[in-house]
N, C-alpha and C positions, 0 to 999 in steps of 0.2 A: 121577294125582292125583285124590282123591275130590272130588266136587262137594258143595255145600251140601245138595242134595236127598238125597244118599246118607246124610247124618247125621241126617236127620229120621226120626222113627218112622213106620211105616206108619199110614195113617189108621185102619185097622181095629184096630191095636194101641192107638192113642191112645184110640179110642172104648171099647175093652175096659177100659182103665185108668180112664177116667172112670166107666164103668158100675160097676166094682168099688167105687169110692168112693161113688157115688150110691145104689146098690142098698139099703144099710141105711137110708138116709134115706127112700127110697120105701116100704120095708117098715114102718118104725116110725112115720112121721109120721101116718098115719090113726088110729092108736091113742093117740097122745100127747095130743091135744087142745090142749095148750099147752106152754110150756117151763118151767112152774112145778115146784118141788121135788116136790110130791105127785103131779102129773100124770106126771112122768117115772118115779117109783117104780111107778106103776100099769102100766107097760109090762112089768114082771116080768123074770125071768131076770137077777137082779142078780149082778154079779161085782165084789166090792170089792177095792181095792188100797190098802194102808196106805202113806201118805206121811208120813214123819217128818223133822223138821228136827233133825239131830244136830250142826249147826254152832253157831258162836258168834254169828252174826249172823242177820238176817232172811233167810228163803227165800221167793222168789216162786214160787208154783205157778200156772202159766199153763195154763188148760184150753181146749183146742180141740175142736171147730171154731168156737166162738163167741167166743173171745178173752176169757174171763173171767179176772180176776186175783184171787188169794187170797194173803194174806201170813201166813206161819207164823213165830212167835217161836221162838227157840232152845228146844229140848225139846218143842215142840208137834207134835202129830200129827193127821192127818185121814184119812178114808176117801174116796177117789174111787171111785165105784161106777158102772159101766156098766150100762145097761138095754137091753132089746129084743134085736134080732138084729144080727149083724155078720158080716163075712167073715174067716175065718182066726183072728183074735185080737181081744180087746176093747180093747186099749190099744196105743199106741205112745208111747215116752217119749224125750225128749232132755234131757240135763243140760248146762247151761252154768253158769259161775260165778254163784252167787246166784239161779239160776232152774232150775226143773224144769218142762218143758213136757210135758203129758199130752194126747194126742189120743185121744178116745173114738171109736173107729171105728164105733160104732153111731149116733153123732151125739147121743146122749142120755146124760148123766151127771150125777150130783149130787156135791157135796162136803159131808161131814158130819163133826161132831166124833165122838169115841169113843163118845158116848152116843146117836148117831144123829140129833142135831139138825142142822138146816141150818147150815152154816158160812158166815159172811157174805163175799161177794165185795167187791171194791173197795179203795179206798185206806186200808185199816185201818192200815197202817204210818204214814201221815201223821197219823192221829188219835192215835196213841200217841207221836208226836214222835220 
């Protein structure tokens, strides 16, 4: 019978997994200055991803790692753009009913409308009723 200790990851493996996640933050943070829309864009190396709501109801776009929420009306589209450096890939996505979660693996991303203007985060859905 396996003990509980046998199921735990090796401490070196756990540390490597943490370092893989933290390394982009360490690399990008000194150049970011702050978390503002323009400051993030100055990091360069933009990789945009189009997110479009083709459904009939509102779609919540949840941007990680900072937990920002954006609400897209039916037919609305935005660009989520990752900036700076990352390991392996710029985004990870998870779809759930009514929500798309996007993790920017660089830790720095913006959400913009099709014209490149900052798209507002927050409870936009509540404002529209």
